[in-house]
C-alpha positions in Angstrom: -48.3 -3.0 56.1 -44.8 -4.3 55.8 -44.4 -5.5 52.1 -42.7 -8.6 52.3 -41.8 -10.3 49.1 -42.6 -14.1 48.0 -40.3 -16.2 46.3 -40.8 -19.5 44.4 -39.0 -22.0 42.9 -38.1 -21.6 39.1 -39.3 -25.3 38.1 -36.1 -27.9 38.3 -33.9 -25.2 37.8 -33.3 -25.3 41.9 -33.6 -21.0 41.8 -36.4 -18.9 43.9 -37.1 -16.2 42.1 -39.4 -13.2 43.6 -42.9 -13.6 42.8 -43.1 -10.2 41.1 -39.8 -9.6 39.1 -39.4 -6.9 36.8 -39.4 -6.4 32.4 -37.1 -4.3 31.4 -38.4 -3.6 27.5 -40.6 -0.1 28.8 -37.2 1.2 30.2 -35.8 1.2 26.8 -34.8 4.2 25.6 -35.4 5.8 29.1 -32.7 8.6 30.2 -30.1 6.5 32.7 -31.3 8.2 36.2 -35.1 7.1 35.1 -34.0 3.5 34.6 -31.6 3.4 37.8 -34.4 4.8 39.7 -36.4 2.1 38.8 -34.2 -0.5 39.2 -33.1 0.8 42.6 -36.9 0.4 43.4 -36.8 -2.9 42.6 -33.7 -3.5 44.7 -35.6 -2.2 47.2 -38.5 -4.6 47.1 -36.2 -7.3 47.2 -36.8 -8.4 43.8 -34.0 -10.5 41.9 -35.5 -11.3 38.4 -34.9 -9.3 35.5 -36.4 -9.9 32.2 -33.5 -8.4 29.3 -34.6 -9.2 25.7 -33.7 -5.9 24.8 -30.9 -5.8 21.8 -30.1 -2.3 22.2 -26.6 -1.3 23.4 -27.7 1.6 25.3 -30.2 0.2 27.3 -28.1 -2.6 28.7 -25.5 -0.2 29.6 -27.5 1.4 31.7 -29.0 -1.9 33.4 -25.4 -2.8 34.1 -24.4 0.9 35.0 -27.6 0.9 37.5 -27.0 -2.5 39.1 -23.3 -1.7 39.8 -22.0 -4.0 42.2 -25.5 -5.8 43.1 -25.3 -7.9 39.8 -24.8 -10.6 42.1 -28.3 -10.3 44.1 -30.5 -10.2 40.6 -31.1 -13.1 38.2 -31.4 -12.8 34.6 -33.2 -13.9 31.7 -31.3 -13.0 28.9 -32.7 -13.6 25.5 -30.7 -15.4 22.4 -31.7 -14.6 18.9 -33.2 -10.9 20.1 -31.5 -8.5 17.1 -31.5 -4.7 16.8 -31.5 -3.9 13.3 -32.1 -0.9 11.7 -33.1 0.2 15.1 -35.7 -1.9 15.3 -36.9 -5.2 17.2 -35.9 -8.2 15.2 -35.9 -11.5 15.9 -32.8 -14.2 14.2 -32.0 -17.5 14.1 -28.9 -16.6 12.0 -26.1 -18.3 14.3 -23.8 -15.2 13.4 -25.7 -12.3 14.0 -27.2 -14.4 16.8 -23.8 -14.8 18.5 -23.0 -11.5 17.9 -25.5 -9.6 20.4 -26.2 -12.4 22.9 -22.2 -12.7 23.2 -22.2 -8.4 23.4 -24.8 -9.3 26.0 -22.8 -11.8 27.8 -19.9 -9.1 28.0 -22.3 -6.8 29.9 -23.5 -9.0 32.5 -20.2 -11.6 32.7 -23.0 -14.4 32.6 -27.1 -14.7 32.2 -28.8 -17.0 34.8 -31.4 -18.0 31.9 -30.8 -18.1 28.4 -34.1 -17.6 26.5 -34.7 -18.8 23.3 -36.3 -16.0 21.4 -40.2 -16.5 20.6 -40.5 -19.4 19.8 -44.1 -19.0 18.9 -44.4 -21.0 14.5 -43.5 -23.8 13.1 -41.0 -22.0 11.6 -39.4 -20.2 14.4 -40.0 -23.9 16.0 -37.4 -25.3 13.0 -35.2 -22.5 13.1 -34.1 -23.0 16.6 -34.2 -27.0 16.5 -33.1 -27.9 12.9 -30.7 -25.9 12.6 -27.5 -25.6 15.1 -29.0 -22.3 16.6 -29.8 -25.2 20.1 -25.9 -26.5 19.9 -24.9 -23.2 20.6 -27.2 -22.8 23.4 -26.7 -25.9 24.4 -22.5 -25.3 24.6 -22.9 -22.2 26.1 -24.8 -24.3 28.7 -21.6 -26.7 28.9 -19.1 -23.2 29.4 -20.9 -21.8 32.1 -22.0 -18.5 30.0 -25.5 -19.4 31.4 -26.7 -21.4 34.1 -30.3 -22.6 32.6 -32.1 -22.8 29.3 -35.4 -21.6 29.3 -37.7 -20.3 25.7 -40.2 -17.4 24.9 -43.3 -18.0 23.4 -46.7 -16.9 23.5 -48.5 -19.8 21.8 -49.6 -22.8 23.8 -49.6 -25.7 21.3 -45.6 -24.8 20.1 -44.6 -24.4 23.6 -45.8 -27.9 24.6 -43.2 -28.5 21.3 -40.3 -27.4 22.9 -40.7 -28.8 26.3 -41.3 -32.3 24.4 -37.5 -31.5 23.0 -36.5 -32.2 26.8 -34.1 -28.5 26.5 -35.2 -25.9 28.4 -35.7 -26.0 32.4 -38.1 -23.1 31.9 -40.0 -20.5 29.9 -41.3 -17.2 29.1 -45.3 -17.1 28.8 -47.8 -14.3 27.8 -50.4 -15.1 30.8 -53.6 -13.0 31.2 -57.5 -13.6 32.1 -57.8 -12.6 28.7 -55.3 -14.6 26.7 -56.1 -18.0 28.9 -59.7 -18.0 27.3 -58.6 -17.9 23.6 -58.7 -21.1 22.0 -55.1 -22.3 21.5 -55.9 -22.0 17.3 -56.1 -18.5 18.0 -52.4 -17.0 18.6 -52.8 -14.6 21.3 -52.1 -11.2 18.4 -55.2 -12.4 16.3 -58.2 -12.9 18.2 -59.2 -9.6 17.5 -60.5 -11.1 14.2 -63.9 -12.9 15.2 -63.8 -10.5 19.1 -63.9 -11.8 22.2 -67.6 -13.1 21.7 -69.7 -15.9 23.8 -68.6 -18.9 21.5 -64.7 -17.9 22.8 -64.9 -17.7 26.3 -66.3 -20.7 28.1 -63.5 -21.2 30.7 -59.5 -21.6 29.9 -59.0 -23.3 26.9 -57.8 -26.6 26.7 -54.4 -26.6 25.7 -53.4 -24.0 27.8 -54.8 -25.8 30.9 -53.0 -29.0 29.2 -49.8 -26.7 28.5 -50.0 -25.3 32.3 -50.5 -29.3 33.2 -47.1 -30.5 31.8 -45.2 -27.9 32.9 -46.0 -28.9 36.4 -45.5 -32.8 35.5 -41.8 -31.5 34.1 -41.5 -29.5 36.3 -40.9 -26.2 33.5 -41.3 -23.2 35.5 -42.7 -20.1 33.8 -42.3 -16.8 34.1 -45.0 -14.6 33.1 -45.1 -11.6 30.6 -47.8 -9.3 29.1 -49.6 -10.3 32.3 -52.2 -6.8 31.8 -52.5 -7.7 28.2 -50.7 -4.2 27.3 -52.9 -2.8 29.7 -55.8 -3.2 28.1 -57.3 -5.3 30.7 -57.1 -1.9 33.4 -58.8 0.5 30.4 -62.5 0.5 30.9 -62.7 0.8 27.2 -60.5 -1.6 26.0 -60.9 -4.7 28.5 -63.4 -7.3 26.9 -64.7 -7.9 30.6 -67.6 -5.9 31.8 -65.1 -3.9 33.9 -61.8 -3.2 34.1 -59.7 -5.3 35.9 -56.7 -4.0 38.4 -52.8 -4.2 38.9 -53.3 -6.4 41.5 -55.8 -8.7 40.0 -54.0 -9.4 37.0 -51.0 -10.3 39.3 -52.9 -12.7 41.4 -54.4 -14.1 38.2 -51.1 -14.7 37.0 -49.4 -16.2 39.8 -52.6 -18.5 40.1 -52.0 -20.9 37.4 -50.1 -23.8 37.7 -46.2 -24.0 37.9 -46.1 -20.4 37.6 -43.2 -18.8 39.6 -43.0 -14.9 38.6 -45.0 -12.2 37.3 -42.3 -9.6 35.2 -44.4 -6.2 35.0 -43.1 -3.4 32.8 -42.7 -1.3 35.1 -40.6 2.3 33.8 -40.8 4.6 36.9 -40.1 4.1 40.4 -43.9 5.2 41.1 -44.7 2.0 39.1 -42.6 -0.1 40.9 -43.8 1.0 44.3 -48.0 0.3 43.2 -47.3 -3.0 41.7 -46.2 -3.8 44.9 -48.6 -2.8 46.9 -49.7 -6.7 45.8 -48.4 -7.7 49.0 -50.0 -5.2 51.6 -53.5 -5.0 49.6 -56.7 -6.7 50.9 -56.9 -10.1 49.4 -60.7 -9.5 48.1 -58.8 -6.3 46.3 -57.1 -9.3 44.4 -60.1 -11.6 43.9 -60.5 -11.4 39.8 -63.5 -13.8 39.5 -66.0 -11.7 39.7 -64.9 -9.6 36.6 -64.0 -12.6 34.9 -67.7 -14.1 35.0 -68.8 -11.3 32.7 -67.4 -10.7 29.0 -68.0 -8.2 26.8 -65.9 -7.2 23.1 -63.5 -6.2 22.0 -59.8 -5.2 21.2 -60.3 -5.4 17.0 -58.9 -2.0 15.8 -56.7 -0.8 18.8 -53.0 -1.0 18.6 -51.4 -3.1 21.7 -48.0 -2.2 21.5 -46.7 -5.4 20.0 -44.7 -3.9 16.9 -45.9 -6.9 14.7 -46.3 -4.7 12.4 -42.6 -3.8 12.0 -40.0 -3.4 10.3 -41.4 -0.7 8.5 -39.5 -0.5 5.2 -38.6 4.1 5.8 -38.1 2.9 9.7 -41.3 4.7 11.5 -41.7 3.5 15.2 -45.3 2.3 15.0 -45.6 1.3 18.3 -44.3 4.7 19.9 -46.5 6.5 17.8 -49.5 5.1 18.5 -48.8 5.2 22.2 -48.3 9.1 21.7 -51.6 9.8 19.7 -53.6 7.1 22.1 -52.7 9.4 24.4 -53.3 12.9 22.7 -56.8 11.2 21.9 -57.5 10.9 25.6 -57.8 15.0 26.3 -57.6 16.3 22.2 -57.8 20.2 23.2 -54.7 19.8 25.8 -52.4 18.2 23.9 -48.6 18.9 25.8 -45.6 20.2 24.1 -44.0 17.9 26.0 -45.8 15.1 23.4 -45.1 16.9 20.3 -41.6 17.0 21.3 -41.2 13.5 21.6 -42.9 12.8 18.9 -40.8 15.6 17.0 -37.7 13.1 18.8 -39.1 10.3 16.5 -36.5 9.6 13.9 -38.4 8.5 10.8 -39.5 9.4 7.4 -42.7 9.8 5.4 -45.4 6.9 5.9 -45.3 5.4 2.2 -48.4 3.7 2.3 -46.8 0.7 1.2 -49.3 -1.2 3.7 -47.3 -3.9 4.8 -47.8 -3.2 8.4 -51.7 -3.4 8.5 -51.1 -6.5 6.5 -49.1 -7.9 9.9 -50.9 -6.0 12.5 -53.1 -8.8 14.2 -55.8 -6.2 15.4 -56.4 -4.7 12.7 -55.4 -1.7 13.3 -55.5 1.6 10.3 -51.9 2.3 10.6 -51.6 4.5 7.7 -54.6 6.5 8.9 -53.1 6.3 12.7 -49.8 7.3 11.4 -51.4 10.8 9.2 -53.4 11.7 11.9 -50.4 11.4 14.7 -48.5 13.9 11.9 -51.8 16.5 12.2 -51.9 16.7 16.0 -48.0 16.3 16.6 -46.3 17.6 14.3 
């Protein structure tokens, strides 16, 4: 069956987004050829919305080069406050630093369709944006035409509602999936493993999340979706909180069924993954139905790395998320650890773990990071 892209209005922006976009995060540190193949596949499927939060210069250059004269065919969510400190993703509210990184992004792309206030999850985040010159700078960018619309990214329904009440943003990037939506709002999405996925937590969609969707609908705040697959945990028979894993298409369908949602942005990192995601438009509706899966819940995500990088920064610059990705893959078949995996591990420039424990204190999921880093050295070093 022919795949035909669908489009939805992004709130009151007047812009229409493809209901499936592309989150470019996982193209970071990939070869240019892979970036180009993935972007070409996205454009071949009429994707018109890319999320570019990554602060590194190389990935931005790769995307610009891959787009070529097709920049006009897509809209970009570019994040204001995403910085690159010691090769690690970081959040900054320091205005000179913010300007340095965002204006470099502007030079690459010429203009940014949606200037996103980056990562507003806490009261501290809120004050760092709305009680400083940060928001004034962003509003000036819009007046100058450097950004066309103001948005923001968040994982917290309570903080997100507070941001919306300022009247500044027209849209938001929010984490939506069938696990996060069921958590009480007071549980930060990266903290829910502290109490697991007991039946006391899963009693339908959390009222504050439902209220957020209602407010977005009422105020015409368009939503684009990140983390639709829960860092792939919802797709895993081992890690899903439900009795069986969901499929990619069920997760996409769930997100698109939320009020005010315009587009889901899966983090495809190959052309093949992009093509697989796009089967959403041709699979039978019964294969998109997630209701039966959601009716059965089990425990839990605790102790499992979801590669969120909340453990960062590391004082000796260990890329903890990258090491855990390799370690998790290696554990699937300890008898056949490939040379390519060992080479990828060797290419991760870092010093030896000093066992300071800062990562474990910050980890929302109780991951034994120090122990795992040592295990990775034994298996892959």
